[in-house]
C-alpha positions as CSV (number, residue, x, y, z in Angstrom):
1,M,85.7,92.6,87.2
2,P,86.3,92.3,91.0
3,D,83.7,93.9,93.3
4,Y,85.9,96.6,94.7
5,R,83.2,97.7,97.1
6,T,83.8,94.6,99.2
7,Y,86.9,96.4,100.5
8,F,85.1,99.5,101.8
9,S,82.4,100.6,104.2
10,S,80.7,102.4,101.3
11,D,81.0,103.1,97.6
12,F,84.0,105.1,96.4
13,P,83.3,108.8,96.7
14,T,83.2,110.1,93.1
15,G,81.8,113.6,93.3
16,L,83.6,116.9,93.6
17,W,84.1,118.1,97.1
18,M,83.0,121.7,97.3
19,G,82.9,123.0,100.8
20,T,81.9,119.9,102.7
21,N,79.5,118.4,100.1
22,A,80.0,115.9,97.3
23,Q,78.4,117.0,94.1
24,E,78.4,116.5,90.3
25,S,80.4,118.6,87.9
26,S,78.5,121.6,86.6
27,T,78.6,119.9,83.2
28,R,77.7,116.5,84.7
29,S,80.6,115.0,82.9
30,T,82.8,112.2,84.3
31,F,86.1,110.4,83.5
32,E,87.2,106.8,84.2
33,V,89.7,105.6,86.9
34,Q,91.4,102.3,86.2
35,D,93.1,99.7,88.2
36,P,96.6,99.5,86.7
37,A,97.0,95.9,87.8
38,T,94.0,94.6,85.8
39,G,93.0,97.4,83.5
40,S,89.5,97.3,85.0
41,I,87.5,100.4,85.5
42,I,87.2,101.1,89.2
43,A,85.0,104.2,89.1
44,N,83.7,107.1,87.0
45,V,84.6,110.4,88.7
46,A,83.1,113.8,88.4
47,D,85.1,116.0,85.9
48,A,85.4,119.5,87.3
49,S,84.8,122.4,84.9
50,V,86.2,125.9,84.9
51,E,82.8,127.0,86.4
52,D,83.4,124.6,89.3
53,A,86.9,126.0,89.8
54,Q,85.5,129.5,90.0
55,R,82.9,128.5,92.5
56,A,85.5,126.7,94.6
57,L,87.6,129.9,94.7
58,D,84.6,131.9,95.7
59,L,84.1,129.5,98.6
60,A,87.8,129.7,99.5
61,V,87.8,133.5,99.6
62,A,84.7,133.5,101.8
63,A,86.3,130.9,104.2
64,Q,89.6,132.8,104.4
65,E,88.2,135.6,106.5
66,S,87.2,133.4,109.4
67,W,89.9,130.8,109.1
68,R,92.8,133.2,109.2
69,V,91.6,134.7,112.5
70,T,90.9,131.2,114.0
71,S,93.4,130.8,116.8
72,P,96.5,128.7,116.1
73,R,95.4,126.3,118.9
74,D,92.0,125.7,117.3
75,R,93.6,125.2,113.9
76,A,95.9,122.7,115.5
77,A,93.0,120.8,117.0
78,V,91.4,120.5,113.6
79,L,94.6,119.1,112.0
80,H,95.1,116.6,114.9
81,A,91.5,115.5,114.4
82,V,92.1,114.9,110.7
83,S,95.2,112.9,111.5
84,E,93.3,110.7,113.9
85,A,90.4,110.2,111.5
86,L,92.8,109.2,108.7
87,A,94.4,106.6,111.0
88,E,91.0,105.2,111.9
89,R,90.4,104.5,108.2
90,S,93.9,103.5,107.3
91,E,92.9,100.2,105.8
92,E,90.4,101.8,103.5
93,F,92.8,104.5,102.4
94,A,95.6,102.0,101.8
95,R,93.4,99.8,99.6
96,T,92.2,102.8,97.7
97,I,95.8,103.8,97.0
98,T,96.8,100.3,95.9
99,L,93.7,99.9,93.7
100,E,94.1,103.2,91.8
101,M,97.9,103.4,91.5
102,G,99.2,99.9,92.0
103,K,101.8,100.0,94.9
104,P,101.9,97.0,97.2
105,L,99.5,97.3,100.2
106,E,102.3,97.4,102.7
107,Q,103.7,100.5,101.0
108,A,100.3,102.0,100.8
109,H,99.9,101.6,104.6
110,A,103.2,103.4,105.0
111,E,101.9,106.2,102.9
112,V,98.8,106.6,105.0
113,A,100.9,106.7,108.2
114,N,103.1,109.3,106.5
115,A,100.1,111.5,105.7
116,C,98.8,111.2,109.3
117,E,102.2,112.4,110.5
118,Y,102.1,115.4,108.2
119,F,98.8,116.5,109.6
120,S,100.1,116.0,113.2
121,W,103.4,117.7,112.5
122,F,101.8,120.8,111.0
123,A,99.2,120.9,113.8
124,E,102.1,121.4,116.1
125,E,103.7,124.0,113.8
126,A,100.5,126.0,113.7
127,V,101.1,127.2,117.3
128,R,104.8,128.0,116.6
129,I,104.5,130.5,113.7
130,P,107.5,132.8,114.4
131,G,107.6,136.5,114.8
132,R,109.8,139.1,116.5
133,F,109.8,142.4,118.3
134,A,112.8,144.8,118.5
135,Y,113.9,148.4,118.9
136,S,115.6,150.3,116.1
137,P,119.4,151.0,116.6
138,S,118.6,154.6,117.6
139,G,116.1,153.5,120.2
140,E,113.6,156.0,118.8
141,S,111.2,153.4,117.4
142,Q,110.1,149.8,117.8
143,F,108.9,147.3,115.3
144,K,107.1,144.1,115.1
145,V,107.6,141.4,112.4
146,S,104.7,138.9,112.1
147,R,103.6,136.3,109.5
148,L,100.2,136.1,108.1
149,A,98.4,133.6,105.9
150,V,99.2,134.2,102.2
151,G,95.6,133.5,101.1
152,P,93.8,130.9,98.9
153,V,96.0,128.1,97.7
154,L,95.9,125.9,94.6
155,A,97.5,122.6,95.4
156,I,98.2,120.4,92.4
157,T,99.1,116.9,93.6
158,P,100.8,113.9,92.0
159,W,99.6,110.4,91.4
160,N,102.6,108.5,92.9
161,F,101.7,109.4,96.5
162,P,98.1,110.6,96.2
163,L,97.6,110.9,99.9
164,A,101.0,111.7,101.5
165,M,101.9,114.4,98.9
166,S,98.5,116.0,99.3
167,A,98.8,116.0,103.1
168,R,102.2,117.6,102.7
169,K,100.5,120.6,100.9
170,I,97.1,120.8,102.6
171,A,98.3,120.4,106.2
172,P,100.8,123.4,106.2
173,A,98.4,125.6,104.3
174,L,95.6,125.0,106.8
175,A,98.1,125.4,109.7
176,A,99.1,128.8,108.3
177,G,95.5,129.9,108.0
178,C,94.9,129.4,104.2
179,P,92.0,127.8,102.4
180,V,92.9,125.2,99.8
181,I,91.7,124.1,96.4
182,A,93.2,120.7,95.7
183,K,93.5,119.2,92.2
184,P,94.4,115.5,92.3
185,A,96.0,113.7,89.4
186,P,93.5,112.2,87.0
187,D,95.0,108.7,87.4
188,T,94.4,108.8,91.2
189,P,91.6,111.0,92.3
190,L,89.8,108.5,94.6
191,T,92.2,108.8,97.4
192,L,91.9,112.5,97.7
193,L,88.1,112.3,97.4
194,L,88.1,109.9,100.3
195,L,90.1,112.5,102.2
196,G,87.2,114.8,101.4
197,E,84.9,112.5,103.3
198,V,87.2,112.7,106.3
199,L,87.3,116.5,106.2
200,A,83.5,116.6,105.8
201,K,83.2,114.8,109.1
202,V,85.9,116.6,111.0
203,F,85.3,120.2,109.9
204,P,81.7,120.6,111.1
205,E,82.6,119.0,114.4
206,H,85.1,121.8,115.0
207,G,82.9,124.6,113.6
208,V,85.0,125.1,110.5
209,T,83.6,127.4,107.8
210,D,82.2,125.7,104.7
211,G,84.5,125.9,101.7
212,L,87.9,125.7,103.5
213,V,89.0,122.8,101.3
214,S,87.6,121.9,97.9
215,I,88.8,118.9,95.9
216,L,88.4,119.1,92.1
217,P,89.4,116.1,90.0
218,T,89.5,117.0,86.3
219,S,90.6,115.7,82.9
220,D,91.6,119.2,81.8
221,A,94.1,120.4,84.4
222,Q,95.4,123.2,82.2
223,A,92.0,124.8,81.8
224,L,91.3,124.6,85.5
225,A,94.7,125.9,86.6
226,R,94.5,128.7,84.0
227,T,91.1,129.8,85.2
228,L,92.1,129.9,88.9
229,M,95.5,131.5,88.3
230,S,94.0,134.3,86.2
231,D,92.1,135.4,89.2
232,P,94.2,137.7,91.5
233,R,92.3,136.4,94.6
234,L,94.3,133.1,94.3
235,R,97.6,133.9,96.1
236,K,99.6,130.7,96.1
237,I,100.3,127.7,93.8
238,T,102.0,124.6,95.1
239,F,102.8,121.9,92.5
240,T,104.5,118.5,92.4
241,G,105.1,117.1,89.0
242,S,107.3,117.4,85.9
243,T,109.7,120.2,85.2
244,P,108.0,121.3,81.9
245,V,104.7,121.7,83.6
246,G,106.3,123.5,86.5
247,R,107.9,126.0,84.1
248,Q,104.5,126.7,82.5
249,L,102.8,127.2,85.9
250,V,105.6,129.6,87.0
251,R,105.1,131.7,83.8
252,Q,101.3,131.8,84.4
253,A,101.8,132.8,88.1
254,A,104.0,135.8,87.0
255,E,100.9,137.6,85.6
256,N,99.4,138.1,89.1
257,L,102.7,137.7,91.0
258,Q,101.3,134.6,92.8
259,R,103.7,132.8,95.1
260,T,104.8,129.4,93.9
261,S,106.4,126.2,95.3
262,M,107.7,123.8,92.7
263,E,108.7,120.2,93.5
264,L,109.8,119.0,90.1
265,G,111.6,116.2,88.3
266,G,114.7,114.5,89.5
267,N,117.6,112.4,88.1
268,A,119.1,111.2,91.3
269,P,122.7,109.7,91.2
270,F,123.5,106.8,93.5
271,V,127.3,107.0,93.9
272,V,129.1,104.0,95.3
273,A,132.8,104.7,96.3
274,E,135.4,102.0,96.1
275,D,135.5,101.7,100.0
276,A,131.7,101.4,100.3
277,D,130.0,98.5,102.2
278,I,128.8,96.8,99.0
279,D,126.1,94.7,100.8
280,L,124.6,97.9,102.3
281,A,124.9,99.7,98.9
282,V,123.1,96.9,97.1
283,A,120.3,96.6,99.8
284,S,119.9,100.4,99.6
285,A,119.9,100.3,95.8
286,L,117.0,97.8,95.8
287,Q,115.1,100.0,98.2
288,A,115.9,103.3,96.4
289,K,114.8,102.0,93.0
290,L,112.0,99.5,93.7
291,R,109.8,101.4,96.2
292,N,106.6,102.3,94.4
293,C,108.0,100.5,91.3
294,G,110.5,103.3,90.9
295,Q,107.8,105.9,90.6
296,V,109.3,108.2,93.2
297,C,110.8,111.7,92.4
298,V,113.7,110.9,94.7
299,A,114.3,107.4,93.3
300,A,117.8,106.6,92.4
301,N,118.0,107.1,88.6
302,R,121.7,106.6,87.8
303,F,123.9,104.0,89.6
304,L,127.4,105.2,89.5
305,V,129.9,102.7,90.8
306,D,133.6,102.8,91.2
307,S,135.1,100.5,88.5
308,S,137.0,98.5,91.0
309,I,133.9,97.1,92.6
310,A,131.3,97.4,89.8
311,E,131.3,93.7,88.9
312,E,130.7,92.6,92.5
313,F,128.0,95.3,92.9
314,V,126.1,94.1,89.8
315,D,126.4,90.5,90.7
316,K,124.9,91.0,94.1
317,L,122.3,93.3,92.7
318,L,121.1,90.5,90.4
319,V,121.0,88.1,93.3
320,G,118.8,90.5,95.3
321,L,116.4,90.9,92.4
322,R,115.7,87.2,92.4
323,A,113.7,87.7,95.6
324,V,111.5,90.3,94.0
325,R,107.9,89.3,93.2
326,L,106.0,91.3,90.6
327,G,102.2,91.3,90.9
328,N,99.0,92.9,92.1
329,G,99.6,95.1,95.0
330,L,96.7,93.6,96.9
331,D,98.5,90.3,97.0
332,P,100.5,90.3,100.3
333,E,103.4,88.4,98.6
334,T,103.9,91.2,96.0
335,T,106.9,93.3,96.4
336,V,106.7,95.3,93.2
337,G,103.4,96.3,91.7
338,P,102.5,97.6,88.3
339,L,103.3,101.1,86.9
340,V,100.5,103.6,87.2
341,S,99.3,103.1,83.6
342,V,100.0,101.3,80.4
343,A,101.2,104.6,78.9
344,Q,103.8,104.9,81.7
345,R,104.8,101.3,81.2
346,N,105.3,101.8,77.5
347,R,107.4,104.9,78.1
348,V,109.7,102.9,80.4
349,A,109.9,100.1,77.8
350,D,110.8,102.6,75.1
351,L,113.6,104.1,77.3
352,V,115.1,100.6,77.8
353,S,114.9,99.7,74.1
354,E,116.6,102.9,73.2
355,A,119.3,102.3,75.7
356,I,120.0,98.8,74.4
357,A,120.1,100.2,70.9
358,D,122.6,102.8,72.2
359,G,124.9,100.0,73.3
360,S,123.8,99.3,76.9
361,I,124.1,95.6,78.0
362,L,120.9,94.1,79.4
363,R,121.5,91.9,82.4
364,C,118.0,91.1,83.5
365,G,114.4,92.1,82.7
366,G,113.8,94.4,79.8
367,H,110.5,93.0,78.5
368,C,106.8,93.6,79.0
369,P,105.1,90.5,80.4
370,E,102.0,89.1,78.7
371,G,98.6,89.6,80.1
372,P,96.6,92.6,81.5
373,G,98.0,95.3,83.6
374,A,100.8,97.9,83.4
375,F,103.6,95.6,84.7
376,Y,107.3,96.0,83.9
377,P,109.9,93.8,85.5
378,P,112.9,95.1,87.4
379,T,115.6,95.6,84.8
380,V,119.4,96.0,85.0
381,L,121.4,97.8,82.2
382,V,125.2,98.1,82.4
383,D,127.7,100.1,80.4
384,V,125.0,102.7,79.6
385,P,126.3,105.5,77.4
386,A,126.2,108.9,79.0
387,T,124.4,110.2,75.9
388,S,121.5,107.7,76.2
389,R,118.1,109.3,76.9
390,I,117.6,106.9,79.9
391,I,120.6,108.6,81.6
392,R,119.4,112.1,80.9
393,E,115.8,111.8,81.8
394,E,113.9,110.7,84.9
395,I,113.0,107.0,84.3
396,F,110.1,106.7,86.8
397,G,110.2,102.9,86.5
398,P,112.1,99.9,88.0
399,V,115.2,100.2,85.8
400,F,118.8,100.2,87.2
401,T,121.3,101.9,84.9
402,V,124.8,101.1,86.1
403,T,127.9,103.0,84.9
404,T,131.4,103.2,86.3
405,F,133.9,105.8,87.3
406,D,137.5,105.9,88.5
407,G,138.0,107.9,91.7
408,I,135.5,109.8,93.8
409,E,136.1,113.1,92.1
410,E,135.1,111.7,88.7
411,G,132.1,110.0,90.3
412,V,130.8,113.2,91.8
413,A,131.5,115.1,88.6
414,V,129.4,112.6,86.6
415,A,126.7,112.7,89.3
416,N,126.4,116.5,89.0
417,S,126.3,116.5,85.2
418,T,122.6,116.9,85.1
419,E,120.2,119.9,85.0
420,F,118.3,118.3,87.9
421,G,119.1,118.6,91.6
422,L,116.4,117.0,93.8
423,A,118.2,114.1,95.6
424,S,121.5,112.4,95.6
425,Y,122.9,109.3,97.3
426,G,126.5,108.5,98.3
427,F,128.0,105.4,99.8
428,S,131.4,105.2,101.5
429,N,132.9,103.7,104.7
430,S,135.5,106.5,104.8
431,V,134.7,109.6,106.9
432,S,136.5,111.9,104.5
433,T,134.9,110.4,101.4
434,A,131.5,110.5,102.9
435,R,132.1,114.1,103.8
436,Y,133.2,114.9,100.3
437,L,130.1,113.3,98.9
438,A,127.9,115.3,101.4
439,E,129.6,118.6,100.5
440,H,129.9,118.2,96.7
441,L,126.8,116.4,95.5
442,E,124.6,119.1,94.0
443,A,121.1,118.4,95.3
444,G,118.5,119.8,97.7
445,M,118.6,116.5,99.6
446,V,121.6,114.2,100.1
447,G,121.5,110.7,101.7
448,I,124.8,109.3,102.9
449,N,124.8,105.5,103.4
450,R,121.1,105.4,103.3
451,A,118.3,105.0,100.6
452,A,115.7,107.4,101.9
453,V,115.8,111.1,102.4
454,S,112.2,112.0,103.1
455,E,111.4,112.9,106.7
456,T,108.4,114.8,108.0
457,T,110.5,117.0,110.1
458,A,113.0,117.9,107.4
459,P,112.6,120.3,104.4
460,F,111.9,118.4,101.2
461,G,112.8,120.0,97.8
462,G,115.4,120.6,95.1
463,I,117.6,123.0,93.3
464,K,118.4,123.7,89.7
465,Q,115.6,122.4,87.4
466,S,114.2,120.3,90.2
467,G,112.4,123.4,91.5
468,F,112.3,125.7,94.5
469,G,110.4,126.0,97.8
470,R,110.3,123.3,100.6
471,E,107.7,121.0,102.0
472,G,107.9,119.5,105.5
473,G,110.0,120.5,108.4
474,I,109.7,123.9,110.1
475,E,110.4,125.4,106.7
476,G,107.2,123.9,105.1
477,I,104.7,126.3,106.8
478,E,106.8,129.4,105.7
479,E,105.7,128.7,102.1
480,Y,102.1,129.8,103.1
481,L,103.0,132.9,105.1
482,D,103.5,136.5,104.2
483,I,105.8,138.7,106.3
484,R,104.4,141.9,107.8
485,Y,106.5,144.6,109.5
486,V,104.9,147.3,111.7
487,L,106.9,150.3,112.9
488,S,105.8,152.5,115.8
């Protein structure tokens, strides 16, 4: 097994972060974290118990009183300091991300930069929390509307962007004046625990109360979440993950009427009109599907191409895939790394096998390579039946499913024929067609002639079964604020 410690200034942090201290689980139990590229065990991480969760909430409640009255400018200074400290250790964070979830190192560096930007952005939003003052229409009274921190937050974060998605939750919560209990995904806890080290250095330097942020990796997420959500002192849950788990959390939150933000599954269509720039569409398709090995909630899932240009689109797509190099993310020549786990790789392989059995035509890929690691090659399927499971479900892997349509109205209708509505993509060189795509694609985020929709300064989130609430932008901090109205 490689000596992973050679990449770092110290050993991996593996203890729970409670307050600003690393410590064992109350049960002293641990669970393994694996490198998906080799199958090697990287570390054994403390496994938080329900007793640890209760203690973290006690700390958060105690920290709430002082943090919510901390001036916005001082909260902003803390968040700026976190951003700067992250940037100083960007190489360490990037390698941790690559080791525990597999993405190429270049993409991991981009994720670290994205996380830094979220802390910086919400530092600036901390001093811009809105309010208003007005007289009643009769002129006999006046009122003030202000926004106050909602209270302790449970942030359940995903494995595909273990740092950036955590920053997108933790930063606005802190900016609003809320303490946070963060639960990382069990596949990728090391990145968030490393963030705990950064917070443990920054917070004392700024006089921050102990317990403002706790980080609790666990192998039993259901028990931990149930324990915290059964306590009415917890006031907010923010979750990124699958729709079935999101539904369960919303049901649990109803008991104490806790506020929820749900960033759930997607099934993004990638619609290519007959007048599209095919070279741009193909380059964008490669980006939209292969980033993070397709393990992105806004990854293009269904490639819908006008029948008049479908053959050319597929031929150029196959040419583009020849330049892809599958391998360990630490290798600088790698462009596509492994999937996060063998279980995830096997799920993708099963979806492809079922699609072929349903009548889909395999144009490239479609097999698991020999050797260790959770690798799956970029795969192209054409003529995929609409009833195939791979069309109806989120793939979360490097598989292009190409189907055709005749006319943009039919293409949009097919694009919208899903219960999900997170992201959609449309390509056309016609102003009127591009406008039609922008106005009729049913999604919380729509990209026109581009393969990326995530921007720090814009609201990220979906509609329909893809959830509700927004992260990022000026809207992101609103998720952590209650409205108060005072009449006098």
